[in-house]
N, C-alpha and C positions, 0 to 999 in steps of 0.2 A: 504493500499499501505505500502510497505516496501523500502526505498528510498536509494540510496546506494554514497557516495560521495568518490571520488579517490583522494587523496593527491600525486600529482606529481610536476612538476618544473613548477613555472609561466612562465618564459621567454621561455622555449620551451620542446617538449615532447621530452627525450633523454631515451636512456636505461639503469637504475639504476645502474647496474653492470659495467658501462663501469667507469675506473679509471682515475682520474684526476692527473694531473702531478705535481703542484705545490702547494699543502697548506699545511702552516705551523701548528705546532702544539707545545705547549710550555711543557717543562718539570715540571715547578712550576705553580700553579695556580695565575690566574690573582689576583684574591682577597684576601686580607689579613683577614679573617672574625676571631671571637675569638670563640674556643671549646667551644660547648656548646649553643652557643647563637643563636638567630634569628637576622637577619638584613633584613630590608625593603630597597629594592633596587630599588622600583619605584611601578607605578600604571600601571596595565593592561589594555589594551583597550577594553575589553571585561571580564566578570566574566568567572573564569574559571571553566567551568561545567566539561569539558573534557583537560586532559594535555598530552602531550607526547613529546618526545626528538624526532625529526625527523632526524636531523644530529648531528654531534658532536658540533656545534656551535648556535642550533636553538634549541626552543622549540616552539609549537605551543598550542595553545588556541582556544576552542570550546566551545561557547556559544548555550544555547537555544535562539528561538527569542524572544527578549525582546527589549525595547525603549534604547539602550545604546545610550549615548550622541555623540560618534563618529559615524561619517555617511560615507558609500561609498556608490557612485552609486545611490545615492536618497533613501536611507534605511539605518537602525542604521546598525551598523557592529555587526555581529555574531562570528567572527573568526580574530584570528590576530597571528603574529610570534613575538620573542622576540630572537633577538642576542643575544647571551649570551658575545662575547670579545665586541662589541661594547655598549651593555646595551642599544640599540636602538628597537624600535618596529614599526611596520607597519600594517594598517589592511589589511583584507582579505575577500573578496567577497563570504561569504558561503551564499548559494540561497535557502536552504531549512532548516525546522525545526530540528534541532540534540538534541531537549529536548529527555533525557533519552535514547540517544543511545548507540552503544558499538563501538567499534574497537581494531583494532588491525594491525598487519605489514603482508604481504604476503613474500613468500620465494623470491621473486625478488627485495624486500626494498620498495614496494609501501604500504603504509599506505591507509587503509580504514575505513569510519566510515559509520556504518550499523544501520537501524532501525530508532528511532526518531518519534515524535508524530506528530500530525494533524495540519495544518495550522491554525495560531492564529492571533486575533487580539487585541485592547489592553487589558491589564488586563490578557492575556493568556486564553483569551475566544475562541471558536472556531470561526474560520474566515467564513463569507457565503460561500465561494467557498474553495475548498481543491485544485483548479487548480491555485491559485494566484490570486491578487488583493489586494486593500487598506487594512489597510495602510501599512502592511510590504511584500506583495506580495512573500510571503515562502510555495511554494506548499510542499504537505506533502513528507514525506520523504516517539536486544540488548545483549545478551552476544556474546563472539565470541572467540575463539578459534585456533591459527595455529597448524595445522597438520603435520604429517612428510615428507608429500611431498611440502610444503610451501603453501597450499591452507588454505582456512579460514572455520573452520564450526561456523555457524550462528544459534544460539540456543533460542528458544522460543520467549517471548514477548508478545505483547495484540494489539490489533487493536486499539483502541482509548485511551489509557492511563488511569490514575486513581493512586491514594495512592496502593491500591492494585489489583489484578486481578480478573475477575469472569467469570464464563463458556460461556455467552455472548458474551465476546469479546476476549476469551484466544485463544493463537496461539500455540498449543502444538505441533509443529514441529521442525525439524533442517533442516539443507541445507549447501550448498557449496559456496563459491565463489573462482574462476570461478565455473559459474554452471555445475554439472553435469546430466549423463540423467536421474538420478534417480529423481531428482527434491526434492521435501520436503517429509519428511519421518515423520512419527508420532513417536511421544514419549508417552507411556503410564505414563511415569513417571511424564513428565510435565503437562498430565490430573489429576493425581491424586495430584498432591501437590499444587493444587490453594487453597488458594489465592495469597499464599508469593511464586511466581515463575518468577517474573518478569525479575528478572537478576539472573538466576539459576549460582552456582558457579561451575566451570569448568577447569579441569585441563587435558592434555594430559601427560598420564603415560610413565614411559619408556619401559612397557610390549607393548603399542600400544593402550589399551583401554583408555578410557576417564572416568575421575571420577566425577560425577555431586552430587550437593547437593543442596536441596531446600527444604523449610519449614522445617520437620523433617525427609525427607527421606535421603538417599543417596542409588547411585546406579553405577555400572560399565555397560558403555557401550562398547559392541563389534562393531566396525564400520564395519567389514568385514561382519558381520552376522545380523547386526542390531537388535541384542537380548540385552535387559537388564538384570541385575543380580543385586538383592536388596541385599545392605547392611545394617548393624545395622543401626536403627535411630541414629539421633546425640544426645548425652544428653544435658541437660542443659537448652536449650535455642535453639530459631530460630537465623541463622546466616545470612541469605538472607535478601536482601532488601524487608521491610524497618526497620527489625531490626539490619542488617545492621553490622556484626562483622567484625574485621579486620581478612582478610585470607590471607596465601601464603603457596606457598611450599617450605619447608625448603631446604640448600644447597644440591645439588647433587654432593658427593665426594668421590675420590677413597676409601675411609675409609669407606664407607657403600653402597660401590659398586653399587653406582648411583641409589640406591632404593630410591623413592620419598615417603617422610612424608609431609602431609599437614596440616597445623594448622588453627584452628579458635578459636578467643578470642573475647568474648564480647558477644553483639546481646542481646535479650531479651524473656523472657520464657512467650510467648503468644499461648495459646492454637488455635487450628486451626478456631473454630468457633467465636473466640472473635473479630479477624482482620473483621469482618462485623458487629458485634452487633452495635445497636444504642448507646448504653452505653460506647461503649468503646472509652476510652480519650487516645491518644497516648502519650501526653504530661507527664500522671501520669504513664509511665511505668519505672519501675527502671532497667537500663540494668545490665546486667551479668556481674560478673568477672570471670566467667568461662574460661578457655583454654582446648581445647580438640586437639588430634593430630590422625591421621589415616594413617597406610601404607599399602593402598589398595591390593598392589601386592604380600603383604605378609601375612596380617588377615582384615576381613572382619569389625574388632571391632574399638572403638575408646578407646584412654586412655587418663588420665587427664595429664595435665601438670601445673606448677606453675598457680594460678591464677593471673589476672592483678591485679597491686596496687591497681586499684581503677574501679568502674565500669564505662562501656563507650559505647556508641553507635558511629557510624561513625567513628571508627578507621581506620587509614590507616597505614597498616604495608609495610615499605620498606626497601629491604635489602640492606646492605650496603657491599662494596668490602672487607672488614675485617672478614666478616662471620656473624656480629651481626645483628640485626632487629631492626630498627626505629620507635616506634609506636608514631603517633602525630596526631592532630586534634580531632574532635569529642564533645560528649555531655555527661554531667553524668545526664542527665533523659531526656526520651523520644525517640524518634525515628526520622530516615529521613521522608523527607515528608513536604508537607504545605497545607495550606487551609484557606478561609474564616470561619470561626469557632469562636462562644464566647470564647474558652479557651486556643486558640492559644496563644504565644507569636508574635504579631505582627501577621503573618502567620505562624511562625514555629510552627512544633509540635514538637519540642526539646529545652531544657533551661538548663543553668548550663553549659558554655562550658568549656570542660578541656583544659587548655593552656599550660600545662607542658609536654614535650614529655618524653617517657619512651624507655629504652632497653633491647632488649633479646638477651641473650646469650647461645644457643644452648647448648654450651662445658660447660657450667658453671653446678656445682652440682645442684639436685632438691631442692629447696627451695630459691635458691640465683638467678635464671635464669635472673628475672626483677629488673632493677634499674634505678633510675634515679639521680646519684650520679654526682654533675658537672653541670647540664641542669638547665638553666633559662627558665622561662614562656615566652611566646610570650604574646605580648598585644593584638591580635586579636583574636576575636572566629571565629573556622574554622565551620562551620555548615553544614547544606545539601548542597551539589553542591560544596565541596572543594575539591581539589585535591593535590596531591605531586608526585614529580617524580627524581629519582635519576638523577644527573649530572656528566659531565664526570670527573670535579675536585673534587667528592665524597663530593660534598654537596648536600643537598636536597631543590629542588625547591617547596615551598608551596603557593597555590594559590585560590582564588576563595572564594565561600559561600553565597549563595542565595537562602535561603528558602523563595521565594517571588514571586509571579505568573508574575512580571514583574518588570523592575527596579524600587527600592525601596529606598527612603532614610527617615532617620527622625525617625525611628524604631531600636529597640533593635539590631535585628541582619539585618543591612540594606544591600544590594546588593554590595559586597566588590570587590574592586581593587586593594588593596594594594599587592603585591607581596613579600614576604620574601625568603631569604636562611635561611635553618638551618646547622649548620659546626659541624659536629661529634668531636670527640674528636682528631681523628689525623689529622685535617684539617690544623694548624699552621707547624707541623712538615715537614722537608725538604722532598720531595717526591722523590723516587729511579726514575732514569731516564734512563730505562732501551733501550738497542740499540738491532737491528735486530728482531721487533716484525712484524709477518707477517700481510697482509691486507685480507687473506682470511684462512677459518678454515675449515679443512675435517673432513669426517666420517672415521677416520683410514687414513692411510698413513703415510708420512716420518715424523719424529720430526722436530721442530726445536730448535734452541739456542737462550738465550737470554743473551747478555753481561751486566754485572752488576759491577759497579765501586768502589773501594774503599767508596766513599759518599753514593754510594745506599745502601751498605750494614753498612751505619753507622760505617766506618772502622772497621768491625770484621768479616772476612770470615764464622766464625762460625754462622753468622747472616741467612746463605743459608739454616741451618736446618729449619727455621722458613719463607720460602719463598714459597709462591704460584703463580700460572697464573690461575686465576679465569675469566672465561667470564659470565656478566650480560645484560640482556634485561631487562630493564627498565619498559616497558609496557606501556600499555594504561590507564592512569589513569582518573575513574570516580565512582561514587556511593562507595566510600571508598574501593575500589579493583583497583588494576593494572593488567588487562588482559594480559596474555603473560608473567608477570615478571618471572625471572629462574635465578638462580644463579648455575653456574658448574663449580667445581675446575677440572683442568686438572692433567694429571699424571705426575711428575716431577722427575728427580733427578739432583745432579749437581756435578761440579768439582769446587774445591774451591784452591785459592793459598793465602796461610798464609801469604807468605812474603809483599804482596803488596796489600792483605787485597779486593781481586779481585774475581770474579769467572764466570761463566757460569752456565746457568739454561738450561739443557735439560727439552726441554716440549713435550710430547705426543699432538696429536691432540684428537678432541673428540671420544670416542667410536664408534666403527662401528654401531650404533644405532639412527637416525633421531629423532627417538622419544624421547630420553633424552634432546636435545635441538633442535626444529623445525627450518628449514632455515631460514635464514633471516638476517637483520644486528643486531648487539649487539655491547657491548663493553668489550676490553680486558684490565686487569687491572694484573700488577704484584706488590703483597704485602707482605712486607718485615717486619717481625715483629709486623704485625698488621698496617702498613703505607704503603697504596695503592701510585702505581703511577697516573698519571694523567690518564684516560682511553682514548684508541684509538679504533675507531670505526676498526670492523672486517666483512667481510660478511661471515656466516656460511651458508657452502653447494655450491651449483653449480651457486646460484644467478639465479634461473629459478624455476619455478613453475613446479615441475617435481618428478619422482621417483629419490631419491638420490644415487649417486654413494657411495657404502660403501668399504673399503680396508683394508688389514689386519692392524693390530696395527704395528706399528714398535717398537722394542725393544729400551728401553733405557738402558746406562751404568748405573752402579753401581753408585752410588754418592761416591766421593772420596774426600779427603783434602791432597793438594800437598805442599810440604815445599818451592818449588821455585815461583819466580814473574811469573806470567800470560807472561808476554813478553819472557820469556826464556822456555816456554813450547812448546815442538815439536808436541803437541797433535794438531790435526785435529778435533775439535768438529764436522765439518759434516760427516766426515768417521767415528765417533764412534755412532753417533746417526742416520744415515742415512736421516740428517736433510738439510734443506735446506735454503738459505738466499736470495732467488730470492724474488722479490715482499715483500721485507722487509722494515720497518719504523725504524728510531730512534725517541725517544721521542723529541729531538729537532726539527728535520724537517721531514716532511711526502714526501715521494717521491711517493707514491701511496694512494691516499685515495680514498675509494668508494663513489660512487656519488649516496649515499642510501638517498637522498634528499626525503623533506615532505613538501614543501610549500601547504598552503590549498588553492587551485584553486578554491574551490568551485563550480565546475558543476557537475550535475548530471548525470552521464554517462551511467547508468543502473538503472531499476525499477524492483524489483523481486517481484511478484504477490502473495498476501498471499491467 
């Protein structure tokens, strides 16, 4: 069975696209973090096997079924929410086993958690009944990607679980939620890539095709015809779980014409037949340092990029608003996974935690793209089942790590609840506080104007030349990947005023192509000379799961620098850009905030039969 959890409002089920009327947002971060360091901000109620930002002030934690000390409704808690501004938590009643599930957000702002493992009893052993019962009463519930109409594609997995897949339990299919008349569709690629295809790596490309990577193979899936085109095999290493490389799509920008390049770093060089071998010891596997990239809408071949500074498996790659990529978590030896074996470290299939983060700059010259200058190490190993997600203030929440079958203490890698924030280099700088930010982003249509003060531009209107508007979807973090994570830079021009060092940023909507960024909630940042504003939430698209409306792109005025004060300008920015200021928010006060909440209600609302 493949169970499905829907994350909606606990208090009431209300349309997620309704606008709230009086939610404050702050121009500056609440915390005073030290750049390049980690700060422990508390202990989570559950271990963060899965982590996502459900709304601008709340992060959601999903755990597998295990004996967590916190209780709810007569059983251990397996989900929780963390309020960012209050730093308070509360348990949530998740009712099925979300172990090794996937998740993503629909075009209407509803988050789903799909897949998961069988019902278990103490120690992670299979329960006598898959329909519920003691001690956990967790009736049985992998990879997912939101597509251009806001529905979600659910891909692969297996029926019973395990370190790797096998033909007896393989589920080489994909389907959609909400369901379509076609139901489940077979994938020859998923059949061929056994045994390492449990979390196939998947991206919606601007062309509308789907890039899939598992084991050594790579394909393009044309969803309109359900045909697969084989690309070159990935070089150097297996990247998918349990080799668990760090992966992400690099920024989509006007400069690269919104052409997608996907990067894979780390993993393990393991021959296909070795995963099943009786003498295979994952702990002895040396992770790879290899980083490769592919631009599948342009070329079917991989190219090499700068290697990692050190070998690492279970690397999380997090897109930061300044365009760089943070790499953190993981191990220097071994793979993801756990088990009761004589050679495991406790139960962990990996050892030698890598504690110092790294930074990738895609704009740096080849040979100097990775650095860790100014970064301090964490004191907390983040091994299998750890997660990380970007927050609106530009920090990164890091939590979890539990390479154990159940809640475990007293071993080298115990069940981990300590939760940290990592503060990037820009964190302590004064943040821009832009005015007139929209609450909705469309595919084409009228541009909008963003007003920037002298303080926002650091006293220099020429910094408009170094100002960008970017949309980031932080994604659903699990198993060293953030499903749905994406960074899109919007086309901009500007009008600057030299006398008072202020300016107006003229910003285009998204290109008229929903495959560039699928509909649904995201964060909008204005970045001035590498320093991001505190992100505000926007709804991309219509707020519905449907074919999205596309419109012609409005022309932006040419960038210009004027000598007068902005108060003396007779220019009307709306008439110049065709922009609109309705449904707009300032950074100090939100006059309309999308209700794309994601409180974990924990109700099984649908079962899709495999």
